[in-house]
N, C-alpha and C positions, 0 to 999 in steps of 0.2 A: 328667864334667870339664866337657863342654862347657854343661852346666847350671846348675855353679857361677860360671864366668867371663860365663856372659850373665845371670845375676843379679847380679855386678861392675857389668856396664854400665848395666843397666837404671836397675838404684839409684844409679851416678852419672847418668845422667840427671836423674831424679828431684829428686835431691839438687842437680843443678846448677839445675833449675827452680824448684826453693824459695830457691834461694840467688839468683836474678836478680830471681825477684819481691819476694825480701827487700830486696834493693839499691834495688829502682825503689820501693818503697814508704818505705823508710828515705833514699834521697835526697829523692823529693818532699815527703815530711812535715816530715821537719826541715830542707829547703832547703839539705842538703852536699852537697858532692862529692869522692869522693876518686878520683876518675879515673883520674889520674898514677898511683896505686897497686894500685887494684883496679876491674877490670871484667869483664864477664862470661865473654870468652874464659879468662881466668885464676880464675874461679870454676867455671869448666866442666871446665876443667884438672884443677884441685887435688880436685874432687869425684869424677871419674871415677880420676883416679888413687889417691884413700883407696878408694873402695870397691872397688876393684882389689886393693891392698893386703888389703883386709881377705878379697877372695874366695879373694886367693893362701892365705892363713891357713886359711880354711876348707878348700881342695882340698888342704891339709897335713894336716888331721886327717881328712877321708875316706881319702887316699891309704894313711895309715898305719894306720887302722885306729882312731883314738884319738877317736870322738864320743861319748865318755863325758865329756870336756872340752870339750866345745861350751858346757857354761857359762861355764866358768873364762873359755875364749878370749872369750865376749859382754863377758865382766867386764875382760877385760885391753884389750880395745879401745875401750870405755868410759874405762877410767883413762887410757890415753893420749888421746883425746878430751879429755879435760880437761886434760892436760900440754898439750897444742898451745897452748890458748890464753896459755900463758907469753911465746911468739914475739909477738904482738899487741899484749900488754898492755905490754911491756919495749920496744918499737919507738921508736923516735925517728923524727918525720915531718920532712920539709925543711921549713925557717920558711916558705917562700912558702904552706904551707897552711892554710887556713881552718879554724877550731874544730877543730885536732887532737883535741883531749879527746873529739870526737862516734867517732872512729875505730875506738874498741874495742867500742861499740856496735855497729857495724855488723858489722865482723870475729868477734868472738867467739860469738853465738850460731852463726856459716855453720861454724864448727867440727865442730859438733856434727851438719849437716845429711847428711853421709854414713854416721855410724853409724846416725842414726835412718832413713835411707832404707833399709840392708842389712836393718835388725832390720824394720822395718814390713811389709817385702814377701818376706821369709824363708818365711812359710807358704803362698805362694804355690808353693813350688817343691817340696815333698815329699822334704825331703830325709831318709835313713832313721833310724830311731830306733836312738838308742845301746843 
């Protein structure tokens, strides 16, 4: 069980690192700033939270001996990642924000970083086969 949650924390840190790098590149390249709405601590917190949720679901599969459903679980995580982009796309930004049309381009890709990080490093943890 410790291995599953260590996987979640490490994936969260990697996703947060990717998010921070993406935020910096996006801000510097397009010369826009959404610091009032999104910043490094909020990215880090949401990435670690998301990967811990993914790890929690995987821990349930391990605990209930249902690893044969891990493929379906991965599909569900991917679908949920897609569903979460509805929030930022439909979000109304404050009127004093410059270039609000650029906000989804910043946030939407970050919604996939936690799942991507979790699935990318999963082979390093040698979970039992279904």
